[in-house]
MDTraj code that builds the backbone (N, CA, C; nanometers):
import mdtraj as md
import numpy as np

residues = "MET THR LEU ASN ASP ALA GLN ARG ILE VAL ASP GLU TRP ILE LYS SER TYR GLY VAL LYS TYR PHE SER GLU LEU SER ASN LEU ALA ILE LEU THR GLU GLU VAL GLY GLU LEU ALA ARG VAL ILE VAL ARG THR TYR GLY GLU GLN SER SER LYS ALA ASN GLU THR GLU LEU ASN LEU ALA ASP GLU MET ALA ASP VAL LEU PHE VAL LEU ILE CYS LEU ALA ASN GLN THR GLY ILE ASP LEU SER ASP ALA LEU LYS LYS ASN ILE GLN LYS LYS THR GLU ARG ASP LYS THR ARG HIS LEU ASN ASN PRO LYS ILE ASN PRO LYS ILE ASN PRO LYS ILE ILE".split()
xyz = np.array([
    [-17.3298, -7.2251, -4.8724],
    [-17.3529, -7.3195, -4.9805],
    [-17.3530, -7.2418, -5.1127],
    [-17.2780, -7.2869, -5.2088],
    [-17.2763, -7.2253, -5.3405],
    [-17.3883, -7.2852, -5.4262],
    [-17.4137, -7.2231, -5.5388],
    [-17.5124, -7.2803, -5.6306],
    [-17.4659, -7.4168, -5.6806],
    [-17.3363, -7.4305, -5.7054],
    [-17.2843, -7.5609, -5.7481],
    [-17.3052, -7.6658, -5.6396],
    [-17.2821, -7.6270, -5.5140],
    [-17.3081, -7.7189, -5.4021],
    [-17.4558, -7.7578, -5.3999],
    [-17.5422, -7.6584, -5.4153],
    [-17.6866, -7.6848, -5.4126],
    [-17.7270, -7.7801, -5.5241],
    [-17.6712, -7.7614, -5.6427],
    [-17.7053, -7.8512, -5.7535],
    [-17.6598, -7.9939, -5.7240],
    [-17.5438, -8.0067, -5.6651],
    [-17.4928, -8.1403, -5.6309],
    [-17.5780, -8.2035, -5.5213],
    [-17.6126, -8.1276, -5.4188],
    [-17.6914, -8.1790, -5.3067],
    [-17.8309, -8.2217, -5.3531],
    [-17.8937, -8.1409, -5.4368],
    [-18.0262, -8.1768, -5.4893],
    [-18.0161, -8.3032, -5.5737],
    [-17.9130, -8.3123, -5.6571],
    [-17.8954, -8.4319, -5.7395],
    [-17.8788, -8.5563, -5.6524],
    [-17.7981, -8.5450, -5.5472],
    [-17.7794, -8.6583, -5.4552],
    [-17.9103, -8.6941, -5.3859],
    [-17.9891, -8.5930, -5.3470],
    [-18.1170, -8.6181, -5.2805],
    [-18.2118, -8.6915, -5.3750],
    [-18.2208, -8.6428, -5.4982],
    [-18.3097, -8.7074, -5.5954],
    [-18.2697, -8.8530, -5.6133],
    [-18.1423, -8.8790, -5.6288],
    [-18.0962, -9.0156, -5.6519],
    [-18.1117, -9.1046, -5.5287],
    [-18.1084, -9.0450, -5.4096],
    [-18.1213, -9.1234, -5.2861],
    [-18.2654, -9.1417, -5.2405],
    [-18.3462, -9.0357, -5.2539],
    [-18.4813, -9.0386, -5.1970],
    [-18.5926, -9.0195, -5.3001],
    [-18.5618, -8.9540, -5.4079],
    [-18.6650, -8.9226, -5.5059],
    [-18.6771, -9.0254, -5.6168],
    [-18.5907, -9.1239, -5.6161],
    [-18.5849, -9.2312, -5.7153],
    [-18.5303, -9.1798, -5.8484],
    [-18.5980, -9.0801, -5.9069],
    [-18.5507, -9.0210, -6.0326],
    [-18.6138, -8.8826, -6.0464],
    [-18.5600, -8.8042, -6.1372],
    [-18.6193, -8.6740, -6.1652],
    [-18.7539, -8.6947, -6.2338],
    [-18.8512, -8.6097, -6.2009],
    [-18.9733, -8.6045, -6.2795],
    [-18.9352, -8.5488, -6.4166],
    [-19.0188, -8.5654, -6.5148],
    [-18.9895, -8.5105, -6.6473],
    [-18.9783, -8.3583, -6.6379],
    [-18.9143, -8.3011, -6.7375],
    [-18.8996, -8.1556, -6.7407],
    [-19.0357, -8.0869, -6.7418],
    [-19.1303, -8.1416, -6.8159],
    [-19.2642, -8.0809, -6.8190],
    [-19.3339, -8.0916, -6.6842],
    [-19.3196, -8.2061, -6.6178],
    [-19.3785, -8.2197, -6.4837],
    [-19.3134, -8.1222, -6.3872],
    [-19.1799, -8.1091, -6.3947],
    [-19.1120, -8.0154, -6.3053],
    [-19.1497, -7.8712, -6.3343],
    [-19.1761, -7.8381, -6.4597],
    [-19.2230, -7.7033, -6.4906],
    [-19.3589, -7.6788, -6.4263],
    [-19.4475, -7.7770, -6.4332],
    [-19.5786, -7.7636, -6.3690],
    [-19.5634, -7.7522, -6.2171],
    [-19.4732, -7.8325, -6.1598],
    [-19.4493, -7.8267, -6.0156],
    [-19.3909, -7.6912, -5.9772],
    [-19.2990, -7.6387, -6.0588],
    [-19.2410, -7.5065, -6.0326],
    [-19.3508, -7.4000, -6.0320],
    [-19.4413, -7.4087, -6.1274],
    [-19.5526, -7.3139, -6.1341],
    [-19.6383, -7.3227, -6.0083],
    [-19.6643, -7.4444, -5.9634],
    [-19.7409, -7.4649, -5.8407],
    [-19.6688, -7.4036, -5.7206],
    [-19.5383, -7.4268, -5.7126],
    [-19.4610, -7.3741, -5.5991],
    [-19.4557, -7.2209, -5.6019],
    [-19.4442, -7.1625, -5.7202],
    [-19.4458, -7.0161, -5.7308],
    [-19.5814, -6.9630, -5.6850],
    [-19.6877, -7.0350, -5.7166],
    [-19.8204, -6.9957, -5.6693],
    [-19.8299, -6.9983, -5.5177],
    [-19.7704, -7.1002, -5.4566],
    [-19.7706, -7.1081, -5.3104],
    [-19.6882, -6.9939, -5.2502],
    [-19.5780, -6.9603, -5.3140],
    [-19.4975, -6.8459, -5.2694],
    [-19.5788, -6.7169, -5.2807],
    [-19.6489, -6.7021, -5.3920],
    [-19.7324, -6.5830, -5.4117],
    [-19.8404, -6.5730, -5.3043],
    [-19.8999, -6.6867, -5.2685],
    [-20.0030, -6.6873, -5.1649],
    [-19.9474, -6.6342, -5.0336],
    [-19.8287, -6.6790, -4.9953],
    [-19.7678, -6.6328, -4.8700],
    [-19.7380, -6.4834, -4.8773],
    [-19.6842, -6.4381, -4.9899],
    [-19.6495, -6.2960, -5.0024],
    [-19.7737, -6.2077, -4.9998],
    [-19.8789, -6.2475, -5.0714],
    [-19.9985, -6.1638, -5.0748],
    [-20.0668, -6.1596, -4.9379],
    [-20.0566, -6.2688, -4.8628],
    [-20.1190, -6.2692, -4.7307],
    [-20.0315, -6.1981, -4.6266],
    [-19.9019, -6.1967, -4.6482],
    [-19.8106, -6.1329, -4.5535],
    [-19.7919, -5.9845, -4.5831],
    [-19.7758, -5.9498, -4.7101],
    [-19.7431, -5.8122, -4.7470],
    [-19.8540, -5.7419, -4.8245],
    [-19.9493, -5.8173, -4.8747],
    [-20.0579, -5.7590, -4.9521],
    [-20.1830, -5.7392, -4.8690],
    [-20.2897, -5.7132, -4.9378],
    [-20.4158, -5.6837, -4.8707],
    [-20.4966, -5.8075, -4.8349],
    [-20.4606, -5.9210, -4.8892],
    [-20.5405, -6.0413, -4.8669],
    [-20.5121, -6.1009, -4.7287],
    [-20.6164, -6.1410, -4.6601],
    [-20.6001, -6.2037, -4.5287],
    [-20.5938, -6.3551, -4.5448],
    [-20.5420, -6.4210, -4.4426],
    [-20.5319, -6.5669, -4.4442],
    [-20.6693, -6.6290, -4.4279],
    [-20.6831, -6.7475, -4.4823],
    [-20.8057, -6.8238, -4.4640],
    [-20.8013, -6.8912, -4.3275],
    [-20.9163, -6.9308, -4.2767],
    [-20.9257, -6.9906, -4.1433],
    [-20.8419, -7.1174, -4.1316],
    [-20.8310, -7.1957, -4.2386],
    [-20.7584, -7.3227, -4.2317],
    [-20.6085, -7.3081, -4.2610],
    [-20.5617, -7.1870, -4.2896],
    [-20.4190, -7.1638, -4.3123],
    [-20.3519, -7.1377, -4.1779],
    [-20.2745, -7.2342, -4.1340],
    [-20.2135, -7.2225, -4.0017],
    [-20.0737, -7.1635, -4.0056],
    [-19.9984, -7.1906, -4.1125],
    [-19.8606, -7.1435, -4.1155],
    [-19.8267, -7.0877, -4.2528],
    [-19.7735, -6.9680, -4.2547],
    [-19.7242, -6.9073, -4.3774],
    [-19.5735, -6.8939, -4.3629],
    [-19.5001, -6.9784, -4.4320],
    [-19.3551, -6.9825, -4.4164],
    [-19.2892, -6.9381, -4.5464],
    [-19.2539, -6.8106, -4.5524],
    [-19.1969, -6.7515, -4.6730],
    [-19.0659, -6.8195, -4.7127],
    [-18.9776, -6.8416, -4.6176],
    [-18.8482, -6.9042, -4.6481],
    [-18.8666, -7.0441, -4.7055],
    [-18.9574, -7.1213, -4.6487],
    [-18.9807, -7.2570, -4.6965],
    [-19.0368, -7.2566, -4.8384],
    [-19.1273, -7.1640, -4.8674],
    [-19.1839, -7.1567, -5.0023],
    [-19.0779, -7.1139, -5.1033],
    [-18.9901, -7.0211, -5.0653],
    [-18.8802, -6.9824, -5.1547],
    [-18.7865, -7.1006, -5.1791],
    [-18.7598, -7.1765, -5.0740],
    [-18.6734, -7.2942, -5.0887],
    [-18.7379, -7.3986, -5.1790],
    [-18.8693, -7.4160, -5.1707],
    [-18.9388, -7.5094, -5.2606],
    [-18.9206, -7.4676, -5.4063],
    [-18.9350, -7.3375, -5.4341],
    [-18.9167, -7.2866, -5.5703],
    [-18.7738, -7.3133, -5.6163],
    [-18.6784, -7.2830, -5.5299],
    [-18.5376, -7.3027, -5.5647],
    [-18.5059, -7.4495, -5.5887],
    [-18.5600, -7.5377, -5.5077],
    [-18.5362, -7.6812, -5.5224],
    [-18.5808, -7.7298, -5.6601],
    [-18.7022, -7.6929, -5.7001],
    [-18.7541, -7.7394, -5.8290],
    [-18.6769, -7.6738, -5.9436],
    [-18.6407, -7.5474, -5.9291],
    [-18.5603, -7.4814, -6.0313],
    [-18.4251, -7.5512, -6.0472],
    [-18.3656, -7.5910, -5.9363],
    [-18.2388, -7.6647, -5.9409],
    [-18.2590, -7.8004, -6.0083],
    [-18.3704, -7.8663, -5.9801],
    [-18.3996, -7.9927, -6.0493],
    [-18.4015, -7.9718, -6.1998],
    [-18.4702, -7.8681, -6.2448],
    [-18.4766, -7.8393, -6.3883],
    [-18.3382, -7.8094, -6.4455],
    [-18.2584, -7.7346, -6.3722],
    [-18.1230, -7.7040, -6.4185],
    [-18.0405, -7.8316, -6.4293],
    [-18.0488, -7.9159, -6.3272],
    [-17.9721, -8.0405, -6.3285],
    [-18.0104, -8.1283, -6.4471],
    [-18.1377, -8.1446, -6.4705],
    [-18.1788, -8.2390, -6.5737],
    [-18.1631, -8.1833, -6.7148],
    [-18.1394, -8.0524, -6.7270],
    [-18.1170, -7.9943, -6.8594],
    [-17.9716, -7.9521, -6.8803],
    [-17.8862, -7.9832, -6.7830],
    [-17.7434, -7.9568, -6.7984],
    [-17.7022, -7.8118, -6.7809],
    [-17.7793, -7.7364, -6.7058],
    [-17.7486, -7.5950, -6.6836],
    [-17.6667, -7.5799, -6.5551],
    [-17.5549, -7.5101, -6.5645],
    [-17.4746, -7.4714, -6.4478],
    [-17.5318, -7.3378, -6.4006],
    [-17.6082, -7.3398, -6.2930],
    [-17.6769, -7.2188, -6.2477],
    [-17.5808, -7.1083, -6.2072],
    [-17.4676, -7.1430, -6.1515],
    [-17.3688, -7.0427, -6.1122],
    [-17.3204, -6.9664, -6.2351],
    [-17.2841, -7.0388, -6.3379],
    [-17.2390, -6.9773, -6.4623],
    [-17.3516, -6.8989, -6.5284],
    [-17.4713, -6.9564, -6.5303],
    [-17.5862, -6.8895, -6.5920],
    [-17.6185, -6.7587, -6.5203],
    [-17.6120, -6.7589, -6.3875],
    [-17.6420, -6.6376, -6.3117],
    [-17.5363, -6.5304, -6.3357],
    [-17.4101, -6.5691, -6.3387],
    [-17.3030, -6.4718, -6.3677],
    [-17.3259, -6.4064, -6.5031],
    [-17.3564, -6.4877, -6.6035],
    [-17.3803, -6.4342, -6.7382],
    [-17.5043, -6.3460, -6.7414],
    [-17.6072, -6.3841, -6.6671],
    [-17.7308, -6.3073, -6.6644],
    [-17.7087, -6.1713, -6.5985],
    [-17.6330, -6.1682, -6.4894],
    [-17.6046, -6.0412, -6.4219],
    [-17.5222, -5.9509, -6.5126],
    [-17.4254, -6.0090, -6.5838],
    [-17.3450, -5.9306, -6.6779],
    [-17.4343, -5.8720, -6.7878],
    [-17.5256, -5.9535, -6.8407],
    [-17.6182, -5.9062, -6.9443],
    [-17.7030, -5.7913, -6.8928],
    [-17.7585, -5.8075, -6.7727],
    [-17.8430, -5.7036, -6.7151],
    [-17.7632, -5.5761, -6.6897],
    [-17.6395, -5.5907, -6.6443],
    [-17.5548, -5.4748, -6.6159],
    [-17.5274, -5.3962, -6.7435],
    [-17.4936, -5.4664, -6.8490],
    [-17.4665, -5.3984, -6.9765],
    [-17.5927, -5.3350, -7.0332],
    [-17.7032, -5.4055, -7.0254],
    [-17.8274, -5.3572, -7.0841],
    [-17.8912, -5.2454, -7.0015],
    [-17.8830, -5.2562, -6.8691],
    [-17.9606, -5.1681, -6.7817],
    [-17.8763, -5.0752, -6.6953],
    [-17.7491, -5.0527, -6.7323],
    [-17.6613, -4.9764, -6.6434],
    [-17.7139, -4.8359, -6.6126],
    [-17.7901, -4.7755, -6.7012],
    [-17.8471, -4.6435, -6.6720],
    [-17.9994, -4.6434, -6.6747],
    [-18.0582, -4.7536, -6.7177],
    [-18.2039, -4.7596, -6.7350],
    [-18.2792, -4.7236, -6.6068],
    [-18.2452, -4.7867, -6.4976],
    [-18.3182, -4.7635, -6.3722],
    [-18.2760, -4.6323, -6.3061],
    [-18.1502, -4.5969, -6.3217],
    [-18.1031, -4.4700, -6.2664],
    [-18.1753, -4.3515, -6.3311],
    [-18.2125, -4.3678, -6.4577],
    [-18.2800, -4.2601, -6.5315],
    [-18.4316, -4.2737, -6.5331],
    [-18.4852, -4.3612, -6.4511],
    [-18.6294, -4.3850, -6.4506],
    [-18.6968, -4.2950, -6.3464],
    [-18.7717, -4.1970, -6.3906],
    [-18.8368, -4.1075, -6.2944],
    [-18.9476, -4.1743, -6.2132],
    [-18.9895, -4.2934, -6.2538],
    [-19.0931, -4.3643, -6.1790],
    [-19.0382, -4.4245, -6.0502],
    [-18.9062, -4.4474, -6.0436],
    [-18.8508, -4.5141, -5.9259],
    [-18.7363, -4.4380, -5.8595],
    [-18.6773, -4.3393, -5.9277],
    [-18.5595, -4.2718, -5.8728],
    [-18.5990, -4.1378, -5.8110],
    [-18.5921, -4.1277, -5.6775],
    [-18.6305, -4.0027, -5.6114],
    [-18.5357, -3.8869, -5.6423],
    [-18.4162, -3.9152, -5.6930],
    [-18.3234, -3.8072, -5.7304],
    [-18.3748, -3.7332, -5.8543],
    [-18.4491, -3.8045, -5.9383],
    [-18.5072, -3.7453, -6.0582],
    [-18.6458, -3.6903, -6.0273],
    [-18.7211, -3.7648, -5.9488],
    [-18.8588, -3.7272, -5.9174],
    [-18.8752, -3.7237, -5.7658],
    [-18.8643, -3.6057, -5.7059],
    [-18.8709, -3.5942, -5.5589],
    [-19.0053, -3.6345, -5.4979],
    [-19.1081, -3.6545, -5.5815],
    [-19.2389, -3.6965, -5.5304],
    [-19.2371, -3.8414, -5.4848],
    [-19.1342, -3.9177, -5.5274],
    [-19.1236, -4.0593, -5.4905],
    [-19.0673, -4.0689, -5.3490],
    [-19.1312, -4.1480, -5.2721],
    [-19.0885, -4.1676, -5.1324],
    [-19.0133, -4.2961, -5.1213],
])
top = md.Topology()
chain = top.add_chain()
for i, resn in enumerate(residues, 1):
    res = top.add_residue(resn, chain, resSeq=i)
    for name in ("N", "CA", "C"):
        top.add_atom(name, md.element.get_by_symbol(name[0]), res)
traj = md.Trajectory(xyz[None], top)
């Protein structure tokens, strides 16, 4: 599935089952909530925090998909082509950061052998 396919599928879902898009501000709040749920799964899976007794399932893929779904909703309702936006963003990062990380002794073990 391409990003364009995903945007079309989400739009069709909203129009078929969701009635209409929530406002952009509501979707921003929902996106924030979904990112929080993703963070909860990551901190309990990879961090030091343990799960609570009533937490039965931590589904990382599902939480990532929830974030992506709401982000796609925001893109659709604001007229953003995510495929084009991502291509431009990667190009920007490549031009801006082409040597930044390679020359960073905090992360590059070739520069700083103490890094594992």
